[in-house]
N, C-alpha and C positions, 0 to 999 in steps of 0.2 A: 423686630418688635417683641415678639414673645418671649425673647430671651430677656430684653430689658424688663419687661412686666415682672417675670419671675425674680430678677434682681432686686426691684423694689419691693416686691411683696415680701422677700427675705430680710432685706434691711429694716421693714417695719415689724416683721417678727423678732428680729434682735432687739430692736428698740423697745418695744413692749416687754421682752423678756428682761432686759437691764432694768427698766422703770420697775418691775415687778420685783427685783432684787434690792432696789434702794429703800433704805428706812431712813427716817430721820435728817433726811437730806444727805446721806453718806452715801453719794453714786459711786458705783464699783467696788462697794464693799462686798468681800468675799462671801458666798453662800456658806451657812454653817456646815461643819464636817466636810467640807470639798476644799479641794486645792485650785480649782478653776475660778478664777474670777469674771467679772465681766467683760474684760477687755479680751481674756482668752476664751471665752465661752463665744464671743463674737468671731473670733479667729477660727474656732472648730466650725461654725455654721457657715462662715464664708467657705472653708476648706470644703466642706460638703457640698455646698451649692455649685462650687466649680467642678467639683467632681460629676454632679448630675448635669452639667449644663456642657460636658465634653470638654473640659479645660483640665486635664488631669495634671500637667506640669503645675499650674498654681497651687492645685488641690494637695498634691504631693509636698510641696515645700512648706505649705501654711501646717499640715499634719504633722511633718517631719519636726519641724520647728516646734510644735506645741509639745510632742512628745520629748523632745530634749530638756525642754523647760521644766515638765512635770515628771520625767522619768517612769512615764505610766506605759506598762506594755501593751494595754490595749490600742494606745494611740501609735505606738511603733507598729503594731501589727496592722493597723488600718493604713498607715502609710505605705507599709510594703505590699498590702492588697490594691491600693490605687496604681502603685507602679506596674504591678503584675497585670491589672485590667488594662493598662495603657500599652502592654507588651513591650515595657521597658525594664529588662532584666538587670541592666547595670543599676538603675535608680533602687530598684526592689534590694539588690545586694548590698548596696550603699546603707538603706535603713535597716536591713538586718544586722548589719555589721554594727552599725551604731547601736543598735538595741543591745547586742550581745555584748558590746563594750559598757553600755551603760547598766546593765544587769548580767555579769558573767556566769552567774549561777541559773541563768533561765535556760532551760532545755529547748523550751518553744524557740526563744531567739536562735539557739544554735543550729536546731533542726531546720528552720528557714533557710540559714546560711548553707547548709548542706544541700537542702533540696533546690536552692536557687543556682548553686555552682553546677549541680548534676544537671539541671535543666539548661543552664548556658554551654554545657558539654565541657567545661573546665575540669575535668577528672582528677588532673594533676594537683588541684588546690583542695582537695577534699579530705587528705589524711587528717589534717587539725580537727576540722568539726566532726570528722567521724570518730575519733579518737575521744573528743568531748562528749559526743552522745553516748557513747559506752560509759564513761567515767562517771558523768553526771547522772546515769540511772542507778537506783538503788540496788545494791548486791544482789538482794534476791531476785530481782528482775533481769540481770545483766545477761544471763545465759539467753532469755527469751529475745531480747533485743539484737543480740548477736546472731540469732538463727535467721532474723529477717534481713539483716544487713544485705544479700543478694538481691533482694528486691529493691532496693534503693538503687541499684546500679543495672537493671534489667534494660535500659534503653541507652547505656552508655556506647556510644559509636566505637570506641577504642577499647575492645573487651580486653584484650591484653594489659592495657595500662590500668584498667580498672581492678582487674585479677592482682595485679603487682600491689597496687595501693592498699587493697583489703588485706592482702596477705602479711604485708609490713605492718599495718595496723594492729591486725589481730595476732600477730607473734607474741606479743608480750602476755595476751589471755589465753592463748593456746598452752601456756606453761602453768595455769593456774587450775587447779584440779574443779572447781566450780564451774569455769568456762570452757575448759578444754575441747569438751565433745562438741560443743556449739560452734566454737571456733574452727575446728578442723573441719565440721560440717559445710560451714559457711565458705572456708577456704576451697573445699572441693567444690561447691557449688559455682564459685567464681572461675576455678579453673574449667569447669565443665563449658560455662559460657563462654570461655576463650577457647573452645576448642582443645584445650589440654586434658583429653580424656585419661591418659596414663597416670598424670598428676592427681586428677579427679579421683582416680581409682585409689590412689595410695593414701590420698586424705580419707577416703571412705574406711578404708582399712584401719588407718589409725585411730579414728573415732570409734570405730566399733571396739578395737582392742580395748581401749579405755573404759567403754561401758556398754557390754554385749546386750543389753536391755533396751539402749536407747533406740528410738524409731528414727530420727532424723538421719543417721549413717545409712539406715536400711533405704529410706526413700531415695538418697543419693544414690545408693545402688542400684535401685530400679530405674532411676533416670538413666543411670550409665549403661544398664542393659537395652533400653531404648535406642541408645548410640551403638549397638552392637558390641559393648565390651562384656564379653561373655564371662570373664573372671568375676565378674561383680554379682553373678548369680549365686556364687559360694556363701557371700555374706547373707543374702536373702534366705537361701534354704537353712543355713546355720540358725538364723534367728526364728524361722519358723518352727523349728525343730524344739526350741526352748520355749516360744511363746507363740501358739497358733492363733496369731491376732486375725480375725476375719477381715478386717479393715485392710491391712497388709497383704494378706493372701488375695484380696480382690484386685489390689495393684499389681501383684505378682501374675494373675491370671492376664491382665491387660497388657503386662510387658510381654508375656509369651505370646500373646495375640499379636502384638506389634511385630514381633519376630517370626510371624508365619507359623509358630508351634500351636496349631489349633487344637489338637488332641491334648496336650498336656494342660493347655489353658483350661478347657472344658473340665478336664479332671480338677485342677485346682479350685474351680468355681463350684464344683460338685461337693468338694469336701467342706465348703462353707455352708451351702445349703442344706447339707446333711447335719454340721455341728450348729448352726443357727438358722434354724428353720424359719425365724421370724425376721430375717434380714431381707427386707423387701428388694433392695437393689440388686442383691446376689441373683434372685428369681429372675429378674430382667435380663441381666447379663447372660445367665445361664440359657434362657428361652432365645435370645438374640444368637448365640453359638451354636445351637441345636438347630435353629432357622437357617443359619449358615450352612450346616450338615445335612441339609433336606430331612432332617428328624421332625417331621410337622407333628407328628402326636405328641412326641415329648415336648416340643417348643410349645406347643397350645397349653400343655399341662403347667409348664414353667410360668408363661406369661399370665395366664389364669389366677394362679397363686401369687404374682406380682401385686395383679388388681385387687385381690382380695385383702392383701396385705396393707396396700395403699390407701383403700377406702375409697368411696366415692367423692369426688371434689368436682368443683366446676372446670371443665376443661380449658378455659380461656382465662384461668386464674393468671394475674400479673403482678409484677412487684411495683416498688414506688416509681422505677425508671420508665415503666410501660413495657418491660420485656417479660416474657413468660418465665415463670419461677421454674426452679428445677424439677421440683417435684411434678408440675405438671408437664414437663419436657419428658418426663420419664413415661406419664399415662400416654402421651402421643404417640410414642415410639411404640409402646405395648399395643395401641390401638390399630396402628398402621402394621404390626407384624402380624397380628391377628386377622387383620384384612385381606393379607397376603396369603395367610393360612388357608382361609376360607376360599379365596380365588383360585389356590392352588387345587381344591377340591372340586371346584365348579360350583360352589355354593354362593352365586354372585350377590344374592339377597342377603346372605350373612355378611358377606365382604362389606356391601354398603352399608349395613347397619353399623359395622366398626369403624368406618369411615365417617358416618354421620355423628361421632361422638367426639371429632375434632373440630373445633371451633375457632382456633388461635389462627389470626389473619396470616402470620408469617409460616403457617404450614399449608398455605393453599396450594401452593406448587406441588409439594409433595403428595397432598391429597388427591388433588386432581391427576396426576401422573398414574396413580392407582386407579382411579376411575377410568382413566384412557385405557389402561390394561384390561379393565373388565370390560369395557366396549370393543376391543379387539378380539377378546376370546370368543365374543357372542357374535363375530363376523362383521364388525362394524368398524374396520380399521380406519377408513377416511374420517368417520366421525371421532375416532380417538384423537387421530391428528390434529383436527380441527379443534377439538378441545383443549389441546396442549398449546396449540400457536395463540388462541384466543387468551390465553392466562397472562395477566399483569406480571412483568418482572420488577419487582422492588429493588433489587439488587443485581450486581453482576452476577453473584453466586446462583441467583434464581435463574438467570439467563441462561447460565450453563446447565443448571439442571434441568430446565426445559428442554433444551437441545439434547441433551443425554437421554431423557426419556424417550423422545421422538425417534431418536437414533436406534435405541432398545427396542422399541416397537418393530421399526423396518427390519432390523436385523432377524428378530424373532420370526417374523412372516418372509423371511428370505427376500426382502425387496432391496437388494444389495445396491443396485443401480441409484436407487431413489435417495437412499442413505448417503452414497458417495457423494451425489450432488448437493446434497444438504450439507456435508462437509466442506465441500467446495466453495460454497457461498460463505460459510463462515470463515473459512481460513482467507478468503479475500481480504477480511477486515483486520484479521490477525495471522499472518502468513508464516509466523515462528511459533504458533502454539503447538507444543510438543504433543500435549494430549490428543489434540485434534489431527495432528499428522499422524500420530501413531494409530488412532482409529482408522483412519483414511486407508492406512496400510493395510490393517488387518479386513477391510473391505475390499480393497482391490484383490488380495489374495482369494477371499470367496469369488470374486468373480472371475479366478482365473488368470488375473493380471499380474504375474510373479514377477517380471520386472519392474513393473511401477511400485509393488510393495518394497522390493530390495531397495530401490532409490529412495523412496519415502524413509524407511527405515535407518538408512544411512545418512539421511539429511537430519532426523530426529539426534542420532549420536554425536552428529557435527554440531548441533546448536546445544545440546545437552548431554556432555560424555558420560553422566552418572545415570541417566536413566536407563535402569536395568531393564525393563521390560522390551526395550527395542533390541538389545543383544540376545536377549532370551527368544524373542519371536523370530528373528533371522537365522539364529543358531538351529531352533526348531524346524524352521521351514526348510532349510539345507537336509537337516537329519530325517526328516518325514518324506523328503523327495530322494533321499539315499544318494544326496551328490554332497560334494565339498565336505566331507565327515569332519576331516582334521579341523577345518575352520569352523564347522559347526561346534564342534567341543569346546574350542578355543573361546568362541564367542559366549556359549551358555557358562563356561567357567567364569568368565568374565562378569556375568550376570549376577552369578552366586556371590561373587566377591561384594557385589554392593547390597545383596540380600541373602545373607548367608541362611541355610536351612530352610529357604522356602520350598514348600513340598511342589508346586507347580514347576518351578525352575529346576528342582531335583528330578521331576517326571522326565522333563526335556533333557536334561544330562543322561538319563537312564536309557532314553531312545536314541540317543545318539551312540551310546555304549553298544546297545543291541545291534544297531546297524553296522557297527566296527566289529561285530562277531564276540563282544565281551558280554556274554549272556549272564554269567554267574554274577558280575559285578551291576549289569542291568537290573537283575532281580533283587539284590540286596537294597539297592536305590529306590526301586519301585515299591517295595514291601514297607520300607521306610516312609515313603511319601504316602501311600494308601493308609498307612496307620494314623500319620498325622493329618491327612485330608482326605477321608474318603470322598471320592469324586469319580463320576462315571468315567471320565476320560482317561483317568489314571487307572482305574479299574480295565478298561480296554486295552491299555499296554500292558498292564501286569499279567491279565489273562493269557496275552500273545507270547508273551515271553515264557510262561508256564506251559503254554501249548508245545513252543517249539523245543521245549526240555522234556516232552512227553510227560509233562506231570497234568494230563488232561482232566482228570477230575477236579483239581484244584482250580484249573483254569475256568473250567465251567462253574464251579462254587463262585468265583470271584466276578465273572461276568453275570451271574444272577444277582449278586449284589449290586453290581454298578446299574443294571436295570431297574432295580429297586429304588436307587438314589434318581436316576433321569432316564427313563425309558427312551426318550428322543434323542440323546445326545449323539451327534453326527458321527463322532469318532467311533463310539462303541458299536452303532448300527453298521457303519463302512466294514469295521473289524470283523463283525459276525458274519456278514454277508460275503466279504472277501474269502474267509476261512470255511464258509458253507457250514457254518455252527448255529443250531437253535437252543440255547442252554434253557 
């Protein structure tokens, strides 16, 4: 009944509008300066009425017919929109193609064809509309359009086919001086999306050779660095030697961090803060790295500098979509880090003051996990666990963070059996969750259940053969117990294939070499690892190797440095106790 009433109302409205347009008895006379006469106006209103009343098929037909009669691009677009809202991709494509046929020089029509084909996963049909998109673009803007082509294909299911289509299409533009750099860069991006890393590196090198000052090839090289293509770093270093761009250097520091090269990452970001002291984001990055290195005083200075440069702003600022904006995310990160520093100093009131500055709802779990840590440090472990358990989990990520925070509390206070049981419950729901299986294996080791640990780690490797943490943990366990040393070295070497230059895995390899009697090689590896990641456990191993080589003063110095980093580290304390040393 309601739908009929709406139809009658609409028809009455149409009748009134037609009457208003009639003059001197001439019904359906066209409105002045308009191609829409009364009949067409009726058709459009009826089309919109059908769209609003849940009859998209009729609405689409009426609108597309009107578009063909008038050749009006807005009506073609409306027909496309009606089809898309009805989830009819084929109808949307039909309307977009009709639009492009009627107005062949319309970039908007052609772009709809391209986007709909990609949405329908008909990648092989996109070569023509992609070429049209570029050729219809004014020459001055073509390089910019070519540079964003990989975004069009970001969701293509057949990445190799997409890369081939783009490369074939851009081959013509790769030979023109004004578009060669952007073409080779986009070809490289597409090759990288298709996991053709060597081909992507070749494209980056070609683009860089054409214009050594272009940023695009360098950003591609940085993406390749994150994919373990170490040769790409040469391009980045060469670029920075000519143009010390702080933004590129920041990205380089991030790439180094992703490759576990902590010391080099910190060195690069410090170059930015020295040369561009007003670059706020660089101070946040530097403070975060210093905090990871347990350089609490330096981290506090950097983070306060970031806050000073950022200025005061509402901590819950949101953008139009309701998400916390990027600037506020930086402020939240700084507040949480400063709260952690205050907590480390046992300044619990100061830590709470920083946490109170965070008001964004999406950060509730992170904030409350820090509050739980504060409670635990004040001897209220049960209250801390209760606080975490009572937290709402808005997303799966929140739920995992809650569990990880509670596990960390239990580990910190050596409640290994309780943590193990907590993970057992979680694994009943997700028995193949490799992260939780790995964590349970580490807890089994703490509890002395070495057989269970080995079984769980081998289960992880079977489920996810590239999960390098499992290879490293199993290999290190053998080396630390001085058993199956050849297998230990093989496992750790395998881990390094997946995570080259990781200081922690390098530490494991050094420990295996030490157990095998290769002390000088162990020393070399440990010195590199400690330089790149100052850590109390690495210090414990480095000190012991130095001690065994009768370089006792150096060993004592390293152990003192390790105690400064973390005086409660189990490995360091056990080493000193076993050797009867008090540095």
